DOTI-657414 format. One line per 2 residues: number of its first residue (from 1); their letters; for each residue x, y, z of C-alpha. Coordinates in Angstrom, 1 decimal, decimal comma, m for minus. Layout:
NUM = A = X Y Z  ...
This chain:
1 = MP = m17,0 12,2 1,3  m19,0 14,2 m1,2
3 = NG = m21,8 12,3 m3,0  m22,6 12,0 m6,7
5 = AP = m19,4 10,5 m8,1  m19,7 7,1 m9,8
7 = IT = m18,6 3,9 m8,0  m16,4 1,8 m10,3
9 = TF = m16,1 m1,9 m9,7  m12,6 m3,4 m9,8
11 = ES = m12,9 m6,5 m12,0  m9,7 m8,6 m12,2
13 = EN = m11,4 m11,7 m13,7  m10,1 m13,8 m10,8
15 = TE = m6,6 m13,9 m12,1  m4,2 m15,1 m9,4
17 = QA = m0,5 m14,4 m9,2  0,3 m18,0 m10,0
19 = DL = m1,6 m17,6 m13,3  0,9 m14,9 m14,3
21 = RG = 3,8 m17,3 m14,4  4,6 m21,0 m14,5
23 = GR = 7,8 m22,9 m13,4  10,5 m21,2 m11,4
25 = SP = 13,0 m18,5 m12,1  16,3 m18,3 m10,3
27 = WF = 15,2 m15,3 m8,2  11,9 m16,8 m7,3
29 = AR = 13,7 m19,8 m5,9  15,7 m17,7 m3,4
31 = AE = 13,2 m14,9 m2,8  12,5 m13,7 0,7
33 = QR = 9,0 m12,9 1,9  7,9 m9,4 2,8
35 = SR = 5,6 m9,5 5,9  2,2 m7,8 5,6
37 = TD = m0,6 m7,2 8,0  m4,4 m7,3 7,6
39 = IT = m6,5 m4,2 7,6  m8,7 m4,0 10,7
41 = EN = m10,2 m0,5 10,3  m11,0 2,1 7,7
43 = LK = m7,9 4,1 6,7  m6,9 7,4 5,1
45 = CD = m3,7 8,3 3,2  m2,2 10,6 0,7
47 = AL = m1,6 7,9 m1,8  m2,8 4,3 m2,1
49 = IV = m0,8 2,0 m4,4  m2,7 m1,0 m5,6
51 = GG = m0,1 m3,7 m6,3  3,2 m4,5 m4,5
53 = GI = 5,3 m5,8 m7,4  8,3 m4,0 m8,9
55 = TG = 6,1 m1,1 m10,3  4,3 m0,6 m7,0
57 = SL = 7,6 m0,7 m5,1  9,2 1,9 m7,3
59 = IA = 6,2 4,2 m6,9  6,1 3,7 m3,1
61 = EQ = 9,8 4,6 m2,9  9,2 7,8 m5,0
63 = LT = 6,1 9,0 m3,1  7,6 8,4 0,3
65 = RQ = 10,6 10,2 m0,9  8,2 13,1 m1,6
67 = GL = 7,0 12,9 2,0  3,6 11,4 1,2
69 = DV = 1,7 9,1 3,6  1,5 5,9 1,5
71 = II = m0,4 2,7 1,7  0,4 m0,3 m0,5
73 = ID = m2,1 m3,2 m0,8  m1,7 m6,5 m2,6
75 = RE = m3,9 m9,5 m2,4  m0,9 m11,8 m2,8
77 = LP = 2,7 m11,8 m1,6  4,4 m8,8 m3,2
79 = GR = 6,5 m9,6 m6,3  5,3 m13,1 m6,6
81 = GS = 3,4 m12,4 m9,9  5,0 m11,2 m13,1
83 = TA = 7,9 m9,7 m11,2  9,1 m13,2 m10,4
85 = AS = 8,9 m14,2 m14,1  10,9 m11,1 m15,3
87 = TS = 14,3 m11,7 m16,8  15,1 m8,2 m15,6
89 = ML = 17,1 m6,9 m18,6  17,1 m3,2 m17,9
91 = LW = 17,3 m1,9 m21,4  16,7 1,7 m22,5
93 = EI = 16,2 0,6 m26,1  12,4 0,2 m26,7
95 = DR = 10,7 m2,8 m28,2  10,0 m0,7 m31,3
97 = SL = 13,1 0,6 m32,9  13,7 4,4 m33,1
99 = TQ = 13,1 4,1 m36,8  9,7 2,4 m36,4
101 = LA = 8,7 4,8 m33,6  9,7 7,8 m35,8
103 = ET = 7,6 6,4 m38,7  4,6 6,3 m36,4
105 = YG = 4,9 9,5 m34,3  7,6 11,6 m35,9
107 = FE = 11,3 12,0 m35,0  10,8 14,4 m32,1
109 = RA = 8,3 12,3 m30,2  10,2 9,1 m30,9
111 = SR = 13,5 10,5 m29,7  11,8 12,0 m26,6
113 = AY = 10,6 8,5 m25,6  14,1 7,0 m26,2
115 = QA = 15,8 9,7 m24,2  13,4 9,3 m21,4
117 = SL = 14,0 5,6 m21,3  17,8 6,1 m21,3
119 = QA = 17,5 8,5 m18,4  15,2 6,1 m16,6
121 = VR = 17,8 3,3 m16,7  20,5 5,7 m15,5
123 = GL = 18,3 7,0 m12,8  17,3 3,5 m11,6
125 = KS = 21,0 2,6 m11,3  21,7 5,7 m9,4
127 = LV = 18,8 5,1 m7,1  19,9 1,5 m6,3
129 = AE = 23,4 2,8 m5,5  22,1 5,7 m3,4
131 = LG = 19,8 3,4 m1,3  22,3 0,6 m1,1
133 = IV = 19,9 m2,0 m2,3  21,5 m5,4 m2,7
135 = CD = 20,0 m6,8 m5,9  22,9 m8,0 m8,1
137 = MR = 22,6 m4,9 m10,2  25,4 m4,6 m12,8
139 = NK = 26,1 m2,1 m15,5  25,9 m3,8 m18,9
141 = DS = 26,3 m3,1 m22,6  23,4 m4,2 m24,8
143 = LY = 24,0 m6,0 m28,1  21,2 m5,5 m30,7
145 = LA = 21,7 m8,3 m33,2  20,7 m8,5 m36,8
147 = AG = 18,2 m11,3 m37,1  18,5 m11,7 m40,9
149 = PT = 21,2 m12,1 m43,5  22,0 m8,4 m43,7
151 = SK = 22,5 m5,5 m41,3  20,9 m2,8 m43,5
153 = TL = 18,1 m1,9 m41,1  20,6 m1,7 m38,2
155 = IA = 22,9 0,7 m40,1  19,9 3,0 m40,7
157 = EH = 18,8 2,6 m37,1  22,3 3,5 m35,8
159 = AL = 22,3 6,7 m38,0  19,0 7,8 m36,6
161 = RR = 20,1 7,2 m33,1  23,2 9,3 m33,7
163 = RA = 20,9 12,1 m34,8  19,0 11,7 m31,5
165 = NL = 22,2 11,9 m29,5  21,8 8,3 m28,3
167 = PG = 25,0 6,4 m27,4  26,2 3,3 m29,3
169 = AF = 28,3 2,0 m32,1  27,7 m0,2 m35,1
171 = LD = 29,6 m3,5 m35,5  29,8 m5,2 m38,8
173 = HA = 30,1 m9,0 m39,0  33,8 m9,1 m38,6
175 = ML = 33,9 m6,7 m35,6  31,0 m8,5 m33,9
177 = LE = 32,8 m11,9 m34,3  36,1 m10,5 m33,1
179 = HF = 34,7 m8,7 m30,0  31,9 m11,0 m29,0
181 = GI = 32,4 m14,3 m30,8  28,9 m14,1 m32,2
183 = AR = 28,3 m14,8 m35,9  25,6 m12,5 m37,1
185 = AG = 25,5 m10,0 m40,0  26,0 m7,1 m37,6
187 = AI = 24,9 m5,4 m34,3  24,5 m2,2 m32,5
189 = VS = 26,4 m2,2 m29,2  25,2 0,4 m26,6
191 = PD = 26,2 1,4 m23,1  24,1 2,2 m20,1
193 = AA = 22,0 m0,9 m19,8  21,9 m3,1 m16,7
195 = DA = 20,6 m6,3 m15,2  19,5 m7,2 m11,7
197 = DP = 17,5 m9,6 m9,5  14,0 m8,2 m9,8
199 = MQ = 12,7 m9,8 m6,6  15,5 m8,4 m4,5
201 = LA = 15,1 m5,1 m6,2  11,4 m4,9 m5,5
203 = HG = 11,8 m6,0 m1,9  14,6 m3,6 m1,3
205 = LL = 12,5 m0,7 m2,5  9,5 m1,8 m0,4
207 = KM = 11,7 m2,0 2,6  12,9 1,5 2,1
209 = AV = 9,3 2,8 1,6  8,2 1,1 4,8
211 = SR = 11,1 2,5 6,7  9,8 5,9 5,7
213 = GA = 6,4 5,2 7,1  4,6 3,4 4,2
215 = RL = 2,1 0,8 5,3  1,9 m2,6 3,5
217 = FE = m1,3 m4,6 3,8  m2,7 m7,8 2,4
219 = AE = m5,9 m6,6 0,9  m7,9 m6,5 m2,4
221 = AN = m9,7 m3,6 m3,9  m13,0 m4,2 m5,6
223 = AF = m14,5 m0,7 m6,2  m13,5 2,9 m6,5
225 = DA = m15,7 6,0 m5,6  m13,9 8,9 m7,3
227 = AS = m15,1 12,0 m5,5  m14,0 15,6 m5,8
229 = HS = m11,3 15,7 m3,2  m10,4 12,0 m2,6
231 = VG = m11,0 8,5 m3,8  m12,8 6,0 m1,7
233 = VQ = m11,5 2,5 m2,3  m13,7 m0,4 m1,2
235 = LV = m12,0 m3,6 m0,1  m13,2 m7,1 m0,5
237 = DG = m13,2 m7,5 3,3  m15,6 m4,6 3,7
239 = HQ = m13,1 m2,0 4,9  m12,5 1,2 3,0
241 = IE = m9,4 3,3 2,3  m9,8 7,0 1,5
243 = AR = m6,9 8,3 m0,5  m6,2 11,7 m2,2
245 = NV = m4,5 9,7 m5,0  m4,8 6,1 m6,1
247 = IL = m2,1 4,5 m8,3  m3,0 1,3 m10,1
249 = AT = 0,2 m0,8 m10,4  m1,6 m4,1 m10,9
251 = GY = 0,8 m5,4 m13,6  m0,8 m7,6 m16,2
253 = VM = m4,1 m7,8 m14,3  m5,6 m4,6 m15,7
255 = PK = m8,9 m3,6 m13,9  m11,8 m2,7 m16,1
257 = IV = m11,6 0,9 m14,9  m8,7 1,2 m17,3
259 = HS = m9,7 1,3 m20,9  m7,0 0,9 m23,6
261 = SI = m7,1 m0,7 m27,0  m3,4 m0,5 m27,7
263 = QT = m2,3 m3,4 m25,5  m2,4 m7,1 m26,1
265 = VS = m1,7 m10,1 m23,9  1,1 m12,5 m24,8
267 = SS = 3,2 m15,3 m23,2  6,9 m15,7 m23,1
269 = WA = 9,2 m18,6 m22,1  12,7 m18,7 m20,6
271 = IA = 15,4 m21,0 m19,3  18,4 m20,6 m17,1
273 = TA = 21,4 m22,8 m17,5  23,7 m24,2 m14,8
275 = PQ = 26,4 m21,7 m13,7  29,3 m21,4 m16,2
277 = PD = 31,1 m18,1 m15,3  34,1 m19,0 m17,4
279 = NI = 32,0 m19,5 m20,5  30,4 m16,1 m21,1
281 = WN = 30,7 m13,8 m24,0  32,4 m10,4 m23,7
283 = RG = 31,3 m8,8 m20,4  28,0 m10,7 m20,5
285 = AL = 26,4 m8,0 m22,7  22,6 m8,1 m22,8
287 = IW = 21,5 m9,6 m26,1  18,3 m9,1 m28,1
289 = ED = 17,4 m9,2 m31,8  16,2 m6,9 m34,5
291 = SK = 12,8 m8,7 m34,9  9,3 m8,5 m33,7
293 = DY = 9,3 m11,6 m31,5  12,9 m11,3 m30,5
295 = LY = 15,2 m13,7 m28,7  16,7 m12,2 m25,5
297 = VR = 19,7 m13,4 m23,5  21,5 m12,3 m20,3
299 = TT = 23,8 m13,8 m17,7  23,6 m13,8 m13,9
301 = VS = 26,1 m13,0 m11,2  26,7 m16,8 m10,8
303 = GR = 27,3 m17,2 m14,5  24,1 m18,7 m15,5
305 = II = 22,9 m18,0 m19,1  19,2 m16,9 m19,3
307 = IG = 17,6 m17,1 m22,7  14,0 m16,2 m23,4
309 = GE = 11,5 m15,6 m26,2  9,3 m17,8 m28,4
311 = DS = 6,6 m15,2 m27,6  2,9 m15,9 m28,5
313 = DE = m0,2 m13,8 m28,3  m2,3 m16,9 m29,1
315 = II = m1,3 m19,2 m26,2  m2,1 m17,1 m23,1
317 = EP = m4,2 m19,4 m20,9  m2,1 m20,5 m17,9
319 = EA = m2,6 m24,2 m18,4  m1,8 m24,1 m22,1
321 = RD = 1,1 m21,8 m21,6  2,7 m23,9 m18,9
323 = AL = 2,1 m27,1 m20,8  4,5 m25,8 m23,4
325 = IP = 7,3 m25,1 m21,0  9,2 m28,4 m21,8
327 = EK = 8,9 m27,9 m25,6  9,7 m24,2 m25,5
329 = SR = 12,7 m25,0 m23,2  14,0 m27,4 m25,8
331 = IL = 13,6 m24,8 m28,6  15,3 m22,1 m26,5
333 = SE = 18,2 m24,5 m25,7  18,7 m25,2 m29,4
335 = KL = 18,7 m21,4 m30,1  21,2 m20,8 m27,4
337 = GA = 23,4 m23,5 m29,0  23,1 m21,7 m32,4
339 = LW = 23,9 m18,3 m30,9  26,6 m19,4 m28,5
341 = PR = 27,9 m22,8 m29,5  30,3 m23,2 m26,6
343 = AN = 27,4 m22,9 m24,0  26,8 m25,6 m21,5
345 = RE = 23,1 m26,0 m22,3  22,1 m28,0 m19,1
347 = VA = 18,9 m26,4 m18,0  18,6 m25,6 m14,3
349 = YR = 15,4 m23,5 m14,3  12,6 m23,1 m16,8
351 = WA = 9,5 m20,9 m16,6  6,8 m19,0 m18,5
353 = GT = 5,1 m15,8 m17,9  2,1 m13,7 m19,1
355 = FD = 2,9 m10,2 m20,3  1,2 m7,3 m22,0
357 = TT = 2,7 m5,5 m24,9  1,6 m2,3 m26,8
359 = RD = 1,5 m1,8 m30,5  4,0 1,1 m30,2
361 = GL = 6,2 m0,5 m27,6  5,5 2,4 m25,1
363 = PL = 4,0 2,1 m21,6  0,6 3,2 m20,3
365 = IG = 1,3 5,9 m17,7  m0,9 8,7 m16,5
367 = PV = m4,3 9,8 m15,3  m7,2 7,4 m15,8
369 = PA = m9,7 9,4 m18,0  m12,8 10,6 m16,2
371 = RK = m11,5 9,2 m12,8  m10,1 12,2 m10,9
373 = GI = m7,2 11,2 m8,6  m6,7 7,8 m10,1
375 = YA = m3,5 7,1 m12,1  m2,3 4,1 m14,1
377 = AY = 1,2 2,7 m14,1  1,7 m0,1 m16,6
379 = GY = 5,2 m0,5 m17,9  4,2 m3,0 m20,6
381 = GG = 6,7 m4,6 m23,0  10,3 m5,7 m22,8
383 = NG = 11,2 m2,5 m20,9  8,8 m3,2 m18,0
385 = IT = 11,1 m2,3 m15,1  12,6 0,7 m17,0
387 = FS = 9,2 2,0 m17,7  8,1 1,3 m14,1
389 = HL = 10,8 3,7 m12,8  9,7 6,2 m15,4
391 = AA = 6,1 5,8 m14,2  7,2 6,5 m10,6
393 = QL = 8,8 9,7 m11,6  6,0 10,9 m13,9
395 = IG = 3,2 10,1 m11,5  5,2 11,6 m8,6
397 = GL = 5,5 14,7 m10,7  1,8 14,8 m11,5
399 = IA = 0,8 14,5 m7,8  3,3 17,3 m7,0
401 = GE = 1,6 19,5 m9,7  4,2 19,1 m12,4
403 = TS = 3,6 18,0 m16,0  5,5 16,5 m18,9
405 = PL = 4,9 15,9 m22,7  5,5 12,3 m21,9
407 = ID = 2,1 12,1 m20,3  0,5 12,6 m23,6
409 = DF = 2,9 10,3 m25,3  2,0 7,5 m22,9
411 = AL = m1,7 8,3 m22,6  m4,0 5,3 m21,9
413 = ER = m6,4 6,2 m24,7  m3,8 6,7 m27,5
415 = DG = m4,4 4,5 m30,5  m0,8 4,0 m31,6
417 = KA = m1,4 5,6 m35,0  0,4 8,5 m36,5
419 = AA = m1,2 11,9 m36,2  m3,0 13,0 m39,4
């Protein structure tokens, strides 16, 4: 390889997959294991994906679809990190409302992000159907509930969404109570959401990529040498992979090669009840609230109710986070009773996870500045899987020589502030 390019060390601060989650989710309990092999020689490829969770799996599927020679490496079992802790609510609505995003970036840029997210969920559902991946994916409505005593902000949000040609309808208190049996001031109900088993989804995508020739290895990267025509990736075991493109899909373990000040680390807790398929609200719509640290609720195929929230950006150390699982589970159970009084609140699973969020609710996707050939794919926030699918499309397009205004919208070095 040409000389003169800087060697960048991959520093993950010794975070293990087990540190990213505590307890057990329903899908982690029944997850299959994807076999991997060790690297025994230096390798070359068109694209190296660092990380084998849901993001890496989606990117592997996309790049093998484009005919690239792909290698995926993960130091742990694929999907056993944050993917296993995900509640897998596939929303196209972003953590920041369209109103909030438009106040920050203007209506055009905000609506572009929302439309891209909507198309990403639609595209992911089509992809799963096309590939025949068995992952309990179901089409769902989303129910965006008023968190306070009035629905004034939701009425304004709905009007702005209509201007952006986004689907959905506003329900006042009486309509919400009639159609869903939920007593809140109001809600926006929207189509085109979905839910799924994230572990089965990730493994199904990996299986497809491997069937097309992708190679999956147990390995850990610790340095990058970004040269003019390729990137040399040094592995902990001493081997090297030379790749034309490197995609960082390392989830919530962000290497120090990536610099961004817009994201923060937080923790979230969740519980899943015993199955109660005859005790579910109308069509099991995905529920979330109009508040910063919102409550989120979904069901499973077997009729379990999953409720999560109680997010904290102060309690992020694994031991402290996991020590709160019993107390947070009790609080979530009480909140479930308040939201859906007829629920059987017997807890079958309880868990916690570490997640990153961004100030504007948008992902970090695109080229790593000053590191030619290295791309970042971080679908941070409550739309992680949705944004991961969008990342696969955008990065696949960049490698193929395409571009998109979304690359600037999701740039790693943006500050999350309105343009002057």
